[in-house]
Phi, psi and omega in degrees: 000137175242123186248135178259108182246030186285338182197294186295147181290338180286165182252128178248122180264138179230146177292144181296143180294145180288151180232138177280133180256129178239130180269141177215167178294138179300141180237159178295140179271124180282127179275094185244128177289096184297326186260036180290343176232155178290121182262345180239113187272063172227097186300143179299134176085358181265102181262001187281328183214129177236093192293332184233134175269108187275355180250022175271160175082193183268134175218162178242133175282113179283319178147200184251139181248120175056023181056029181233321189232153175249132184252124178244139179253125176245170178299327185257008178153204183239148174239125178254123185248127174282113189297322180287312183297319181294315181292325177299316178297319179301310182293321178300313181295323180294310181295322178298320178295315179299323180293318180295326181274354183066033184223051178291126179288129187241144176244119176282134179275140179296322175229131178300147175268121182263126181237134178261119183243171172288167181301313183294317181295318179299317179294319180294318180297318180293330175293328181265005187305317182298317178297316178296326179296323178299331180273358176108000178270125176255108185236130179229154173290141183238022179097136181062230179261008183273146172235154180242124177258114186249350178209151182220163172300139184302328183294343177290324177049237184286359178284354185281068176255168181297316181293320179295317180292324177295321176298317180296313182296317179302312180292325179298321179296319179298313181297311185296328181285337188258341190234154173289161186303315183296336179272317184291338176297317178293323177294325175297321178297314178299315181299316179295318179298318180295316181290334184272341189287159171309138185268153169296133183093356180274125180284136182243143172282168178297325178293320176299318181293315178302314182295321179296315182294317178299317177296320179297319179297334188277351180252154182280312183268088190244354190272351178220153168289172185287355174260001175099358180280142181301142177257346178206154175227140179254132171247114183283143179301324181298325178291322175295316178303319179296316180299327179266013176071027181257004187223128178288159182297324181293315180296324179294318180297320178294319178298314180296321178297320181294326182263003178068029181264148179288152183277000000 
């Protein structure tokens, strides 16, 4: 798929340009560390400045790699998107906005999920119940050390299994024990986004990929997940050309200077 994002909000699909194929004798593959230098100048965890918009212009969705990454082809190179990190950032920004507006979308469960906790963990969760309720979690005591989860944030969707909720509760207890309320609310948003996001190893359809990239384009802070891990990496065509001996050293130096890349 080739998408034109140069201006209009709509998506225009164009057939991929034809390529001439030339057969040649197989050659030994040189084992060269392509990523010996940083090719994308957006430091992990830095949300203050994003100097280059890497999702502008026309690009072609090449596909999914190892059910982990999405590969996009641009005129000046390739963009590799980490599907989990990117989706986590999208959901974090969405849930944070809903929380600020007091309008978190909630999904009522047909049957409550009953979880058996330790005495201390059950007490801690009940102390944090109001904060979790603001995020869309409806949690009640169910007798003894059991709790009942009867509603969840809508973005969790099919992730609302007993094992998933137990994992969430365990991590919530750790967060609540270590942080003040104003801090742990943001950590709960991050935790919910992480548990709700597309997983590493999850196979995506082309429609899933289109939707993810469109959502990613719509947010400002897109280059890191909410925990600071990179969500995308850019490989410039010129660096590939250099590796394959298609680019002279002077031209490469000019290119790196123009893009502010280290030599």
